[in-house]
Structure formats: structure tokens, C-alpha cells
mmJSON file of the N, C-alpha and C atoms, coordinates in Angstrom:
{"data_MODEL":{"atom_site":{
"group_PDB":["ATOM","ATOM","ATOM","ATOM","ATOM","ATOM","ATOM","ATOM","ATOM","ATOM","ATOM","ATOM","ATOM","ATOM","ATOM","ATOM","ATOM","ATOM","ATOM","ATOM","ATOM","ATOM","ATOM","ATOM","ATOM","ATOM","ATOM","ATOM","ATOM","ATOM","ATOM","ATOM","ATOM","ATOM","ATOM","ATOM","ATOM","ATOM","ATOM","ATOM","ATOM","ATOM","ATOM","ATOM","ATOM","ATOM","ATOM","ATOM","ATOM","ATOM","ATOM","ATOM","ATOM","ATOM","ATOM","ATOM","ATOM","ATOM","ATOM","ATOM","ATOM","ATOM","ATOM","ATOM","ATOM","ATOM","ATOM","ATOM","ATOM","ATOM","ATOM","ATOM","ATOM","ATOM","ATOM","ATOM","ATOM","ATOM","ATOM","ATOM","ATOM","ATOM","ATOM","ATOM","ATOM","ATOM","ATOM","ATOM","ATOM","ATOM","ATOM","ATOM","ATOM","ATOM","ATOM","ATOM","ATOM","ATOM","ATOM","ATOM","ATOM","ATOM","ATOM","ATOM","ATOM","ATOM","ATOM","ATOM","ATOM","ATOM","ATOM","ATOM","ATOM","ATOM","ATOM","ATOM","ATOM","ATOM","ATOM","ATOM","ATOM","ATOM","ATOM","ATOM","ATOM","ATOM","ATOM","ATOM","ATOM","ATOM","ATOM","ATOM","ATOM","ATOM","ATOM","ATOM","ATOM","ATOM","ATOM","ATOM","ATOM","ATOM","ATOM","ATOM","ATOM","ATOM","ATOM","ATOM","ATOM","ATOM","ATOM","ATOM","ATOM","ATOM","ATOM","ATOM","ATOM","ATOM","ATOM","ATOM","ATOM","ATOM","ATOM","ATOM","ATOM","ATOM","ATOM","ATOM","ATOM","ATOM","ATOM","ATOM","ATOM","ATOM","ATOM","ATOM","ATOM","ATOM","ATOM","ATOM","ATOM","ATOM","ATOM","ATOM","ATOM","ATOM","ATOM","ATOM","ATOM","ATOM","ATOM","ATOM","ATOM","ATOM","ATOM","ATOM","ATOM","ATOM","ATOM","ATOM","ATOM","ATOM","ATOM","ATOM","ATOM","ATOM","ATOM"],
"id":[1,2,3,4,5,6,7,8,9,10,11,12,13,14,15,16,17,18,19,20,21,22,23,24,25,26,27,28,29,30,31,32,33,34,35,36,37,38,39,40,41,42,43,44,45,46,47,48,49,50,51,52,53,54,55,56,57,58,59,60,61,62,63,64,65,66,67,68,69,70,71,72,73,74,75,76,77,78,79,80,81,82,83,84,85,86,87,88,89,90,91,92,93,94,95,96,97,98,99,100,101,102,103,104,105,106,107,108,109,110,111,112,113,114,115,116,117,118,119,120,121,122,123,124,125,126,127,128,129,130,131,132,133,134,135,136,137,138,139,140,141,142,143,144,145,146,147,148,149,150,151,152,153,154,155,156,157,158,159,160,161,162,163,164,165,166,167,168,169,170,171,172,173,174,175,176,177,178,179,180,181,182,183,184,185,186,187,188,189,190,191,192,193,194,195,196,197,198,199,200,201,202,203,204,205,206,207],
"type_symbol":["N","C","C","N","C","C","N","C","C","N","C","C","N","C","C","N","C","C","N","C","C","N","C","C","N","C","C","N","C","C","N","C","C","N","C","C","N","C","C","N","C","C","N","C","C","N","C","C","N","C","C","N","C","C","N","C","C","N","C","C","N","C","C","N","C","C","N","C","C","N","C","C","N","C","C","N","C","C","N","C","C","N","C","C","N","C","C","N","C","C","N","C","C","N","C","C","N","C","C","N","C","C","N","C","C","N","C","C","N","C","C","N","C","C","N","C","C","N","C","C","N","C","C","N","C","C","N","C","C","N","C","C","N","C","C","N","C","C","N","C","C","N","C","C","N","C","C","N","C","C","N","C","C","N","C","C","N","C","C","N","C","C","N","C","C","N","C","C","N","C","C","N","C","C","N","C","C","N","C","C","N","C","C","N","C","C","N","C","C","N","C","C","N","C","C","N","C","C","N","C","C","N","C","C","N","C","C"],
"label_atom_id":["N","CA","C","N","CA","C","N","CA","C","N","CA","C","N","CA","C","N","CA","C","N","CA","C","N","CA","C","N","CA","C","N","CA","C","N","CA","C","N","CA","C","N","CA","C","N","CA","C","N","CA","C","N","CA","C","N","CA","C","N","CA","C","N","CA","C","N","CA","C","N","CA","C","N","CA","C","N","CA","C","N","CA","C","N","CA","C","N","CA","C","N","CA","C","N","CA","C","N","CA","C","N","CA","C","N","CA","C","N","CA","C","N","CA","C","N","CA","C","N","CA","C","N","CA","C","N","CA","C","N","CA","C","N","CA","C","N","CA","C","N","CA","C","N","CA","C","N","CA","C","N","CA","C","N","CA","C","N","CA","C","N","CA","C","N","CA","C","N","CA","C","N","CA","C","N","CA","C","N","CA","C","N","CA","C","N","CA","C","N","CA","C","N","CA","C","N","CA","C","N","CA","C","N","CA","C","N","CA","C","N","CA","C","N","CA","C","N","CA","C","N","CA","C","N","CA","C","N","CA","C","N","CA","C","N","CA","C","N","CA","C"],
"label_alt_id":[null,null,null,null,null,null,null,null,null,null,null,null,null,null,null,null,null,null,null,null,null,null,null,null,null,null,null,null,null,null,null,null,null,null,null,null,null,null,null,null,null,null,null,null,null,null,null,null,null,null,null,null,null,null,null,null,null,null,null,null,null,null,null,null,null,null,null,null,null,null,null,null,null,null,null,null,null,null,null,null,null,null,null,null,null,null,null,null,null,null,null,null,null,null,null,null,null,null,null,null,null,null,null,null,null,null,null,null,null,null,null,null,null,null,null,null,null,null,null,null,null,null,null,null,null,null,null,null,null,null,null,null,null,null,null,null,null,null,null,null,null,null,null,null,null,null,null,null,null,null,null,null,null,null,null,null,null,null,null,null,null,null,null,null,null,null,null,null,null,null,null,null,null,null,null,null,null,null,null,null,null,null,null,null,null,null,null,null,null,null,null,null,null,null,null,null,null,null,null,null,null,null,null,null,null,null,null],
"label_comp_id":["MET","MET","MET","THR","THR","THR","VAL","VAL","VAL","THR","THR","THR","ILE","ILE","ILE","TYR","TYR","TYR","ALA","ALA","ALA","MET","MET","MET","ASP","ASP","ASP","GLY","GLY","GLY","ALA","ALA","ALA","VAL","VAL","VAL","VAL","VAL","VAL","ARG","ARG","ARG","THR","THR","THR","LEU","LEU","LEU","LYS","LYS","LYS","LEU","LEU","LEU","GLY","GLY","GLY","HIS","HIS","HIS","GLN","GLN","GLN","PRO","PRO","PRO","VAL","VAL","VAL","GLY","GLY","GLY","ILE","ILE","ILE","TYR","TYR","TYR","GLN","GLN","GLN","GLY","GLY","GLY","LYS","LYS","LYS","SER","SER","SER","ARG","ARG","ARG","ALA","ALA","ALA","ALA","ALA","ALA","TYR","TYR","TYR","TRP","TRP","TRP","ASP","ASP","ASP","GLY","GLY","GLY","ARG","ARG","ARG","ASN","ASN","ASN","ALA","ALA","ALA","GLN","GLN","GLN","GLY","GLY","GLY","GLU","GLU","GLU","PRO","PRO","PRO","VAL","VAL","VAL","ALA","ALA","ALA","SER","SER","SER","GLY","GLY","GLY","VAL","VAL","VAL","TYR","TYR","TYR","PHE","PHE","PHE","TYR","TYR","TYR","ILE","ILE","ILE","LEU","LEU","LEU","THR","THR","THR","ALA","ALA","ALA","GLY","GLY","GLY","ASP","ASP","ASP","PHE","PHE","PHE","THR","THR","THR","ALA","ALA","ALA","THR","THR","THR","ARG","ARG","ARG","LYS","LYS","LYS","MET","MET","MET","LEU","LEU","LEU","ILE","ILE","ILE","THR","THR","THR","LYS","LYS","LYS"],
"label_asym_id":["A","A","A","A","A","A","A","A","A","A","A","A","A","A","A","A","A","A","A","A","A","A","A","A","A","A","A","A","A","A","A","A","A","A","A","A","A","A","A","A","A","A","A","A","A","A","A","A","A","A","A","A","A","A","A","A","A","A","A","A","A","A","A","A","A","A","A","A","A","A","A","A","A","A","A","A","A","A","A","A","A","A","A","A","A","A","A","A","A","A","A","A","A","A","A","A","A","A","A","A","A","A","A","A","A","A","A","A","A","A","A","A","A","A","A","A","A","A","A","A","A","A","A","A","A","A","A","A","A","A","A","A","A","A","A","A","A","A","A","A","A","A","A","A","A","A","A","A","A","A","A","A","A","A","A","A","A","A","A","A","A","A","A","A","A","A","A","A","A","A","A","A","A","A","A","A","A","A","A","A","A","A","A","A","A","A","A","A","A","A","A","A","A","A","A","A","A","A","A","A","A","A","A","A","A","A","A"],
"label_entity_id":["1","1","1","1","1","1","1","1","1","1","1","1","1","1","1","1","1","1","1","1","1","1","1","1","1","1","1","1","1","1","1","1","1","1","1","1","1","1","1","1","1","1","1","1","1","1","1","1","1","1","1","1","1","1","1","1","1","1","1","1","1","1","1","1","1","1","1","1","1","1","1","1","1","1","1","1","1","1","1","1","1","1","1","1","1","1","1","1","1","1","1","1","1","1","1","1","1","1","1","1","1","1","1","1","1","1","1","1","1","1","1","1","1","1","1","1","1","1","1","1","1","1","1","1","1","1","1","1","1","1","1","1","1","1","1","1","1","1","1","1","1","1","1","1","1","1","1","1","1","1","1","1","1","1","1","1","1","1","1","1","1","1","1","1","1","1","1","1","1","1","1","1","1","1","1","1","1","1","1","1","1","1","1","1","1","1","1","1","1","1","1","1","1","1","1","1","1","1","1","1","1","1","1","1","1","1","1"],
"label_seq_id":[1,1,1,2,2,2,3,3,3,4,4,4,5,5,5,6,6,6,7,7,7,8,8,8,9,9,9,10,10,10,11,11,11,12,12,12,13,13,13,14,14,14,15,15,15,16,16,16,17,17,17,18,18,18,19,19,19,20,20,20,21,21,21,22,22,22,23,23,23,24,24,24,25,25,25,26,26,26,27,27,27,28,28,28,29,29,29,30,30,30,31,31,31,32,32,32,33,33,33,34,34,34,35,35,35,36,36,36,37,37,37,38,38,38,39,39,39,40,40,40,41,41,41,42,42,42,43,43,43,44,44,44,45,45,45,46,46,46,47,47,47,48,48,48,49,49,49,50,50,50,51,51,51,52,52,52,53,53,53,54,54,54,55,55,55,56,56,56,57,57,57,58,58,58,59,59,59,60,60,60,61,61,61,62,62,62,63,63,63,64,64,64,65,65,65,66,66,66,67,67,67,68,68,68,69,69,69],
"pdbx_PDB_ins_code":[null,null,null,null,null,null,null,null,null,null,null,null,null,null,null,null,null,null,null,null,null,null,null,null,null,null,null,null,null,null,null,null,null,null,null,null,null,null,null,null,null,null,null,null,null,null,null,null,null,null,null,null,null,null,null,null,null,null,null,null,null,null,null,null,null,null,null,null,null,null,null,null,null,null,null,null,null,null,null,null,null,null,null,null,null,null,null,null,null,null,null,null,null,null,null,null,null,null,null,null,null,null,null,null,null,null,null,null,null,null,null,null,null,null,null,null,null,null,null,null,null,null,null,null,null,null,null,null,null,null,null,null,null,null,null,null,null,null,null,null,null,null,null,null,null,null,null,null,null,null,null,null,null,null,null,null,null,null,null,null,null,null,null,null,null,null,null,null,null,null,null,null,null,null,null,null,null,null,null,null,null,null,null,null,null,null,null,null,null,null,null,null,null,null,null,null,null,null,null,null,null,null,null,null,null,null,null],
"Cartn_x":[201.13,201.733,201.803,202.913,203.117,203.665,203.166,203.698,204.186,205.471,206.05,206.457,206.008,206.267,207.305,208.319,209.427,209.535,209.957,210.285,211.686,212.088,213.402,214.545,214.348,215.401,215.465,214.605,214.593,213.669,212.979,212.047,210.781,210.286,209.05,207.879,207.093,205.924,204.688,204.538,203.343,203.607,202.995,203.063,201.647,201.409,200.11,200.264,199.597,199.648,198.37,198.529,197.375,197.091,198.018,197.819,197.891,197.4,197.419,196.355,196.743,195.816,195.864,194.722,194.741,195.122,195.585,195.98,194.791,195.037,193.967,194.358,193.433,193.624,192.813,193.479,192.829,192.853,191.695,191.623,190.813,190.016,189.2,189.906,189.538,190.158,189.94,188.836,188.493,189.444,190.02,190.894,192.312,192.549,193.875,194.742,196.021,196.936,196.697,195.884,195.503,196.082,196.789,197.342,196.648,196.118,195.348,196.204,197.53,198.416,198.633,198.355,198.529,199.602,200.263,201.282,200.625,201.434,200.912,200.067,200.273,199.492,198.218,197.983,196.784,196.927,198.13,198.357,198.691,198.198,198.548,200.048,200.643,202.066,202.251,203.441,203.759,203.964,203.811,204.133,205.611,205.964,207.367,207.547,208.785,209.132,209.162,208.546,208.521,208.915,209.368,209.693,208.795,208.459,207.692,208.33,208.243,208.745,207.565,207.34,206.295,206.938,206.443,206.968,205.834,206.038,205.044,205.804,205.836,206.595,208.069,208.676,210.092,210.312,209.247,209.346,209.412,210.348,210.462,210.75,210.026,210.251,210.244,211.17,211.251,210.978,210.096,209.735,209.647,209.704,209.616,208.243,207.682,206.407,206.471,205.701,205.635,204.248,204.173,202.907,202.792,201.713,201.464,200.114,200.024,198.762,198.367],
"Cartn_y":[41.028,40.461,41.556,41.582,42.566,41.867,42.266,41.803,43.043,43.069,44.19,43.69,44.377,43.971,44.922,44.331,45.088,44.855,45.886,45.752,45.142,44.785,44.185,45.097,46.408,47.342,47.577,46.915,47.035,48.105,48.828,49.865,49.223,49.775,49.269,49.669,48.68,48.916,49.111,48.253,48.306,47.579,48.031,47.354,47.045,45.786,45.34,45.042,45.806,45.589,44.864,43.605,42.765,42.651,43.105,42.991,41.545,41.283,39.921,39.074,37.897,36.944,35.658,35.161,33.885,32.756,31.662,30.502,30.016,29.665,29.155,29.158,28.79,28.789,29.936,30.812,31.997,31.923,31.699,31.565,32.668,33.374,34.449,35.791,36.724,38.045,38.81,38.569,39.369,39.157,37.967,37.694,37.333,37.055,36.649,37.866,37.624,38.674,38.805,39.759,39.935,41.235,41.129,42.303,42.451,43.621,43.863,44.245,44.178,44.498,45.977,46.765,48.217,48.676,49.779,50.324,51.171,51.831,52.625,53.809,54.275,55.4,54.926,53.615,53.076,52.799,52.934,52.689,51.215,50.613,49.217,49.079,48.013,47.78,47.044,47.121,46.464,44.966,44.203,42.781,42.626,41.579,41.33,40.581,40.506,39.785,40.767,40.36,41.135,40.207,40.782,40.026,40.496,39.582,39.993,39.401,40.147,39.707,39.64,38.465,38.228,38.269,39.139,39.253,39.022,38.051,37.735,37.418,38.365,38.167,38.017,36.909,36.639,35.96,35.577,34.869,35.85,35.608,36.399,35.455,35.631,34.822,35.735,35.489,36.249,35.298,35.715,34.889,35.756,35.097,35.766,35.479,36.467,36.234,36.886,36.345,36.839,37.394,38.649,39.281,39.301,38.737,38.756,39.394,40.072,40.726,40.342],
"Cartn_z":[22.551,21.366,20.306,19.591,18.538,17.298,16.131,14.858,14.111,13.786,13.047,11.669,10.63,9.248,8.66,8.021,7.455,5.951,5.225,3.811,3.702,2.486,2.265,2.699,2.644,3.032,4.544,5.295,6.747,7.291,6.411,6.857,7.426,8.519,9.115,8.216,7.811,6.966,7.833,8.835,9.68,10.985,12.052,13.344,13.801,14.117,14.619,16.103,16.945,18.386,18.793,19.166,19.468,20.95,21.779,23.22,23.668,24.852,25.397,24.711,24.284,23.685,24.495,24.959,25.669,24.711,25.275,24.479,23.665,22.418,21.57,20.113,19.265,17.821,17.259,16.516,15.974,14.454,13.854,12.406,11.747,12.496,11.938,12.015,11.147,11.12,12.419,13.095,14.266,15.441,15.588,16.731,16.334,15.069,14.614,14.308,14.105,13.636,12.142,11.752,10.352,9.813,8.693,8.025,6.686,6.417,5.199,3.993,4.113,2.996,2.786,3.821,3.718,4.696,4.352,5.238,6.329,7.138,8.258,7.801,6.567,6.031,5.321,5.273,4.64,3.152,2.62,1.194,0.973,-0.117,-0.397,-0.671,-0.166,-0.406,-1.728,-2.268,-3.533,-3.319,-4.382,-4.334,-4.038,-3.329,-3.036,-1.736,-1.307,-0.086,1.081,2.173,3.409,4.552,5.636,6.834,7.961,8.861,10.034,11.278,12.343,13.643,14.597,15.14,16.125,17.495,18.371,19.725,20.708,21.593,22.628,23.91,24.818,26.058,25.736,26.174,25.911,24.569,23.893,22.615,21.455,20.534,19.315,18.156,17.052,15.851,14.632,13.723,12.479,11.324,10.419,9.263,8.02,6.884,5.593,4.995,4.283,3.58,2.216,1.301,-0.065,-0.314,-0.771,-1.106,-2.633,-3.149,-4.589,-4.856,-5.977,-6.331,-7.724],
"occupancy":[1.0,1.0,1.0,1.0,1.0,1.0,1.0,1.0,1.0,1.0,1.0,1.0,1.0,1.0,1.0,1.0,1.0,1.0,1.0,1.0,1.0,1.0,1.0,1.0,1.0,1.0,1.0,1.0,1.0,1.0,1.0,1.0,1.0,1.0,1.0,1.0,1.0,1.0,1.0,1.0,1.0,1.0,1.0,1.0,1.0,1.0,1.0,1.0,1.0,1.0,1.0,1.0,1.0,1.0,1.0,1.0,1.0,1.0,1.0,1.0,1.0,1.0,1.0,1.0,1.0,1.0,1.0,1.0,1.0,1.0,1.0,1.0,1.0,1.0,1.0,1.0,1.0,1.0,1.0,1.0,1.0,1.0,1.0,1.0,1.0,1.0,1.0,1.0,1.0,1.0,1.0,1.0,1.0,1.0,1.0,1.0,1.0,1.0,1.0,1.0,1.0,1.0,1.0,1.0,1.0,1.0,1.0,1.0,1.0,1.0,1.0,1.0,1.0,1.0,1.0,1.0,1.0,1.0,1.0,1.0,1.0,1.0,1.0,1.0,1.0,1.0,1.0,1.0,1.0,1.0,1.0,1.0,1.0,1.0,1.0,1.0,1.0,1.0,1.0,1.0,1.0,1.0,1.0,1.0,1.0,1.0,1.0,1.0,1.0,1.0,1.0,1.0,1.0,1.0,1.0,1.0,1.0,1.0,1.0,1.0,1.0,1.0,1.0,1.0,1.0,1.0,1.0,1.0,1.0,1.0,1.0,1.0,1.0,1.0,1.0,1.0,1.0,1.0,1.0,1.0,1.0,1.0,1.0,1.0,1.0,1.0,1.0,1.0,1.0,1.0,1.0,1.0,1.0,1.0,1.0,1.0,1.0,1.0,1.0,1.0,1.0,1.0,1.0,1.0,1.0,1.0,1.0],
"B_iso_or_equiv":[0.0,0.0,0.0,0.0,0.0,0.0,0.0,0.0,0.0,0.0,0.0,0.0,0.0,0.0,0.0,0.0,0.0,0.0,0.0,0.0,0.0,0.0,0.0,0.0,0.0,0.0,0.0,0.0,0.0,0.0,0.0,0.0,0.0,0.0,0.0,0.0,0.0,0.0,0.0,0.0,0.0,0.0,0.0,0.0,0.0,0.0,0.0,0.0,0.0,0.0,0.0,0.0,0.0,0.0,0.0,0.0,0.0,0.0,0.0,0.0,0.0,0.0,0.0,0.0,0.0,0.0,0.0,0.0,0.0,0.0,0.0,0.0,0.0,0.0,0.0,0.0,0.0,0.0,0.0,0.0,0.0,0.0,0.0,0.0,0.0,0.0,0.0,0.0,0.0,0.0,0.0,0.0,0.0,0.0,0.0,0.0,0.0,0.0,0.0,0.0,0.0,0.0,0.0,0.0,0.0,0.0,0.0,0.0,0.0,0.0,0.0,0.0,0.0,0.0,0.0,0.0,0.0,0.0,0.0,0.0,0.0,0.0,0.0,0.0,0.0,0.0,0.0,0.0,0.0,0.0,0.0,0.0,0.0,0.0,0.0,0.0,0.0,0.0,0.0,0.0,0.0,0.0,0.0,0.0,0.0,0.0,0.0,0.0,0.0,0.0,0.0,0.0,0.0,0.0,0.0,0.0,0.0,0.0,0.0,0.0,0.0,0.0,0.0,0.0,0.0,0.0,0.0,0.0,0.0,0.0,0.0,0.0,0.0,0.0,0.0,0.0,0.0,0.0,0.0,0.0,0.0,0.0,0.0,0.0,0.0,0.0,0.0,0.0,0.0,0.0,0.0,0.0,0.0,0.0,0.0,0.0,0.0,0.0,0.0,0.0,0.0,0.0,0.0,0.0,0.0,0.0,0.0],
"pdbx_formal_charge":[null,null,null,null,null,null,null,null,null,null,null,null,null,null,null,null,null,null,null,null,null,null,null,null,null,null,null,null,null,null,null,null,null,null,null,null,null,null,null,null,null,null,null,null,null,null,null,null,null,null,null,null,null,null,null,null,null,null,null,null,null,null,null,null,null,null,null,null,null,null,null,null,null,null,null,null,null,null,null,null,null,null,null,null,null,null,null,null,null,null,null,null,null,null,null,null,null,null,null,null,null,null,null,null,null,null,null,null,null,null,null,null,null,null,null,null,null,null,null,null,null,null,null,null,null,null,null,null,null,null,null,null,null,null,null,null,null,null,null,null,null,null,null,null,null,null,null,null,null,null,null,null,null,null,null,null,null,null,null,null,null,null,null,null,null,null,null,null,null,null,null,null,null,null,null,null,null,null,null,null,null,null,null,null,null,null,null,null,null,null,null,null,null,null,null,null,null,null,null,null,null,null,null,null,null,null,null],
"auth_seq_id":[1,1,1,2,2,2,3,3,3,4,4,4,5,5,5,6,6,6,7,7,7,8,8,8,9,9,9,10,10,10,11,11,11,12,12,12,13,13,13,14,14,14,15,15,15,16,16,16,17,17,17,18,18,18,19,19,19,20,20,20,21,21,21,22,22,22,23,23,23,24,24,24,25,25,25,26,26,26,27,27,27,28,28,28,29,29,29,30,30,30,31,31,31,32,32,32,33,33,33,34,34,34,35,35,35,36,36,36,37,37,37,38,38,38,39,39,39,40,40,40,41,41,41,42,42,42,43,43,43,44,44,44,45,45,45,46,46,46,47,47,47,48,48,48,49,49,49,50,50,50,51,51,51,52,52,52,53,53,53,54,54,54,55,55,55,56,56,56,57,57,57,58,58,58,59,59,59,60,60,60,61,61,61,62,62,62,63,63,63,64,64,64,65,65,65,66,66,66,67,67,67,68,68,68,69,69,69],
"auth_comp_id":["MET","MET","MET","THR","THR","THR","VAL","VAL","VAL","THR","THR","THR","ILE","ILE","ILE","TYR","TYR","TYR","ALA","ALA","ALA","MET","MET","MET","ASP","ASP","ASP","GLY","GLY","GLY","ALA","ALA","ALA","VAL","VAL","VAL","VAL","VAL","VAL","ARG","ARG","ARG","THR","THR","THR","LEU","LEU","LEU","LYS","LYS","LYS","LEU","LEU","LEU","GLY","GLY","GLY","HIS","HIS","HIS","GLN","GLN","GLN","PRO","PRO","PRO","VAL","VAL","VAL","GLY","GLY","GLY","ILE","ILE","ILE","TYR","TYR","TYR","GLN","GLN","GLN","GLY","GLY","GLY","LYS","LYS","LYS","SER","SER","SER","ARG","ARG","ARG","ALA","ALA","ALA","ALA","ALA","ALA","TYR","TYR","TYR","TRP","TRP","TRP","ASP","ASP","ASP","GLY","GLY","GLY","ARG","ARG","ARG","ASN","ASN","ASN","ALA","ALA","ALA","GLN","GLN","GLN","GLY","GLY","GLY","GLU","GLU","GLU","PRO","PRO","PRO","VAL","VAL","VAL","ALA","ALA","ALA","SER","SER","SER","GLY","GLY","GLY","VAL","VAL","VAL","TYR","TYR","TYR","PHE","PHE","PHE","TYR","TYR","TYR","ILE","ILE","ILE","LEU","LEU","LEU","THR","THR","THR","ALA","ALA","ALA","GLY","GLY","GLY","ASP","ASP","ASP","PHE","PHE","PHE","THR","THR","THR","ALA","ALA","ALA","THR","THR","THR","ARG","ARG","ARG","LYS","LYS","LYS","MET","MET","MET","LEU","LEU","LEU","ILE","ILE","ILE","THR","THR","THR","LYS","LYS","LYS"],
"auth_asym_id":["A","A","A","A","A","A","A","A","A","A","A","A","A","A","A","A","A","A","A","A","A","A","A","A","A","A","A","A","A","A","A","A","A","A","A","A","A","A","A","A","A","A","A","A","A","A","A","A","A","A","A","A","A","A","A","A","A","A","A","A","A","A","A","A","A","A","A","A","A","A","A","A","A","A","A","A","A","A","A","A","A","A","A","A","A","A","A","A","A","A","A","A","A","A","A","A","A","A","A","A","A","A","A","A","A","A","A","A","A","A","A","A","A","A","A","A","A","A","A","A","A","A","A","A","A","A","A","A","A","A","A","A","A","A","A","A","A","A","A","A","A","A","A","A","A","A","A","A","A","A","A","A","A","A","A","A","A","A","A","A","A","A","A","A","A","A","A","A","A","A","A","A","A","A","A","A","A","A","A","A","A","A","A","A","A","A","A","A","A","A","A","A","A","A","A","A","A","A","A","A","A","A","A","A","A","A","A"],
"auth_atom_id":["N","CA","C","N","CA","C","N","CA","C","N","CA","C","N","CA","C","N","CA","C","N","CA","C","N","CA","C","N","CA","C","N","CA","C","N","CA","C","N","CA","C","N","CA","C","N","CA","C","N","CA","C","N","CA","C","N","CA","C","N","CA","C","N","CA","C","N","CA","C","N","CA","C","N","CA","C","N","CA","C","N","CA","C","N","CA","C","N","CA","C","N","CA","C","N","CA","C","N","CA","C","N","CA","C","N","CA","C","N","CA","C","N","CA","C","N","CA","C","N","CA","C","N","CA","C","N","CA","C","N","CA","C","N","CA","C","N","CA","C","N","CA","C","N","CA","C","N","CA","C","N","CA","C","N","CA","C","N","CA","C","N","CA","C","N","CA","C","N","CA","C","N","CA","C","N","CA","C","N","CA","C","N","CA","C","N","CA","C","N","CA","C","N","CA","C","N","CA","C","N","CA","C","N","CA","C","N","CA","C","N","CA","C","N","CA","C","N","CA","C","N","CA","C","N","CA","C","N","CA","C","N","CA","C","N","CA","C","N","CA","C"],
"pdbx_PDB_model_num":[1,1,1,1,1,1,1,1,1,1,1,1,1,1,1,1,1,1,1,1,1,1,1,1,1,1,1,1,1,1,1,1,1,1,1,1,1,1,1,1,1,1,1,1,1,1,1,1,1,1,1,1,1,1,1,1,1,1,1,1,1,1,1,1,1,1,1,1,1,1,1,1,1,1,1,1,1,1,1,1,1,1,1,1,1,1,1,1,1,1,1,1,1,1,1,1,1,1,1,1,1,1,1,1,1,1,1,1,1,1,1,1,1,1,1,1,1,1,1,1,1,1,1,1,1,1,1,1,1,1,1,1,1,1,1,1,1,1,1,1,1,1,1,1,1,1,1,1,1,1,1,1,1,1,1,1,1,1,1,1,1,1,1,1,1,1,1,1,1,1,1,1,1,1,1,1,1,1,1,1,1,1,1,1,1,1,1,1,1,1,1,1,1,1,1,1,1,1,1,1,1,1,1,1,1,1,1]
}}}
């Protein structure tokens, strides 16, 4: 499973590679898809609208998220 986070201009901000996850409910940071609000260089991102694409096998979903500080 992979979660790729994009800025409004389409630039990739961060990619989270989670590997295979068995079926279940993941609510804790240790096993869930958790993003700390930092880009690939470790810098905090600005407040605003971001998009993320969740890819798991043949499944792909795109959603919008709002980051506020």
C-alpha cells in the first residue's frame, strides 16, 4: 500500500510506503498511514489544501485534505 501526498500544483510532497497490511482497523500511529505534516526533506508543510492518492493493489482512491496550523 502506498499513500502519495500532492500539493495543489501537482508536486509530490511525500510518499508513504506501507507495504502489505492485513485486513483490519488501524487507528494508532504505529500501524496506520500516518503523515507528520512534513515533506520528503523533513520540513513542515504550509497550511492549505493537499491531495492524497491511496494505492493498494488494483484499488486507487484520490481525496482532498486540509492542513491547518
